[in-house]
N, C-alpha and C positions, 0 to 999 in steps of 0.2 A: 257152042260153048260160050258161057257168059263171062265177060272179063270185068272184074270190079275196078272202079276208079280208084286212084291213089288215096282219095279221101275215104272211101269205103274201107279200104284195106287198113288205114290207120284206125278207124273206129273198131274194126274186128280185132286188130292186135290189142287195142286197149281193153276191149271187153274180155279177151282171153287171159290177159295178164293178171296173175294172182297177186294180191296184196301181200307184203312181207309179213311173216309171222311176228306176232307180238311177243317180246320177251317176257317170260314168266319169272318176274323178279322174286316172288315168294319162294319158288323152287330153288333158284340160285342162292338166295340168302340162307335157306335151310341147309343146302350142301356146304356152304362156307362154314356155317356154325357147326355142323356135324364134323367137318374136317378139323376145325380149331379144337373142338372137345376131344377128338381122337388124339391129336398131337399132345395136348395137355395131359391126357391120361397116360400115354407112353412115357412122357417126361416124368410124371409122378412115379410110375413103375421103376424107371431107372433110378430116381432118387432113393426109393425105398430099397432097391437092391444094393445100392451103394452104402446106405446106413446099415443094412443087415450084414454086408460083408465087413463093415467096420466094427460092428459089435462082435462078430466071430473072431476078429483079430485084436480085441481089446486086451488079450493076455500078453501081447508083445511087450518086450521091455521098453522103457523110456529111451528116447534118443539122447545121445551124449551131447553135452554142450561144448562149445568151442572154448579151449583153455585160454586163460589170460596169457597175453603176449604172443599168441599164435600168429597174428598178423605181422609181427615184428621179426619172426624167425626167418631163416634162410629158405626161400621158396625153391623147390626142386622143379616144379612146373605149375603153370596157370592155364586156365581155359575159359573162354567165354562162349556160351552157346545156349542149348536147350536141354532142360531135364524132362525126359519123357515119362518114365514110370519106374516102379519097383515091383518086383515079382518074388515069389518063392524061388530060391536058387534051383536052376535047372528045369523050371516049369514056366515057360515064357508067357503063358495065358493066365497064370494065377496071380492076378494083380493084388498088391498090398495097398490098402487105403488108410490104414490106421496111422496116426500122427502126422496126417497131412501128406504122406508119401504117395497118395494117388493123384495128387494135383500136378498137372503139367505146368511148366513155367520156364522163364528164362533162368539161366544159372551162371554162377561164377565159381569154378573149382580152383582150389589151391592145395597143392601137395607139398608137405614138408616131412622131415624125419618124424615129426609128432603124429602125422596122420592126414586125413583128407578133410578139408573144410568145404562145406557145400552151402553157398549163399544163394538164396532164391527170392528175388524181389517179388513181393506179393504172396509168398507162400512161406512155409516153415523151413528155416535154416537148420542144418544139422551138421554134426561132426562125427567122423569115423576114426577112432584111435588107430594108430599104425598096427597095434597088436590085433585089431579086429579085421584088418584087411586080409582077404583070402585069395585075391588074384584079379586079373583083368584080361579082357579079350575084346576083339572086335566081332560084331555080329550084324545081322540085318533085321531082326525082328524081336520085339519085346511088347507084351501086353497088348497084342493086336495091331501094333504099329510096325509096318513093314517098309523097309528102306532098301536102297541098293546095297549090294554086298559091302561090308565093312563100314556101312553108314552110321553105326551105333558103337559107342564105347560102353562096354558093360563091365561094371566093377562089382565083384562079389565080396560081400562083407558080412560079419556076424553081428546080429543084434540079440544079445543074450544067447539063447540056444537056437535062434532062427538064422539060417543062412539066407541072404538077400542078394538078388541080382538088381542093380540100378542102372538104368540106361541113360546115357548122355550123348549129345550130338554137338560136336564143335562147329563153329562157323566155317572152319577149315578142317575137313575131315582127314587131311594128311597128318594132322596132329595126333590122331588116335594112336598110331603105332608107337609114338614116343611115350604116351601114357601107359600103354600096355607094358612096355619095357620097365618103366619107372615103378609102376605099382607092383609088378611081379618081383622086381629087384628088391624093393622095400619089404614085401612080404616074406621073401626067402631070407632076408637079413634077420627079420624078427623071429622067424621060425628057428633059424640056426641059433640065435641068442637064447631062445627059450629052451631048446634042446640041450645046449651046452650048460645052461643054468640048472636044469633038472639033473643032468648027469653028475654035476658037482654035488 
């Protein structure tokens, strides 16, 4: 049996060793460009869907503006947190995008006897008169956003003939229960006043 010297063994290993494959940059660049085009196309489709939904909802009544002196009135409650979305009442996936209601943002809520003031830095502010409030509850999902149980404060209100659920999240979710009680109390007060007025 022939034994190779260490030198010959090294030569043999070097000869058997394959050179590393050369990277095919053109193929990689093509894949990257294709992926970017696909992402841009999906983004464009999403924007078109958003615009289409907005055009379908163009018949919604205009949002109410905050009345003069609202900020100076007695505040029942205030809240700082996030505005998540608005949907058709009772249909948690039917997002409303008209009038900027589809834009997520930071929010500052103020509740008074006059109604609900919604201030959204970087998005459209709006006001819900007390007579248009229909109730409040805690929930965990709205417009595809799912949170822990009770993680959302959902306020139901009327915009013309359309009932809307708007979802908010306080920085301290323990505040949600107080808001539910206050909004429902204000709603029942106005419903009672309206009923008594009609009876007279």
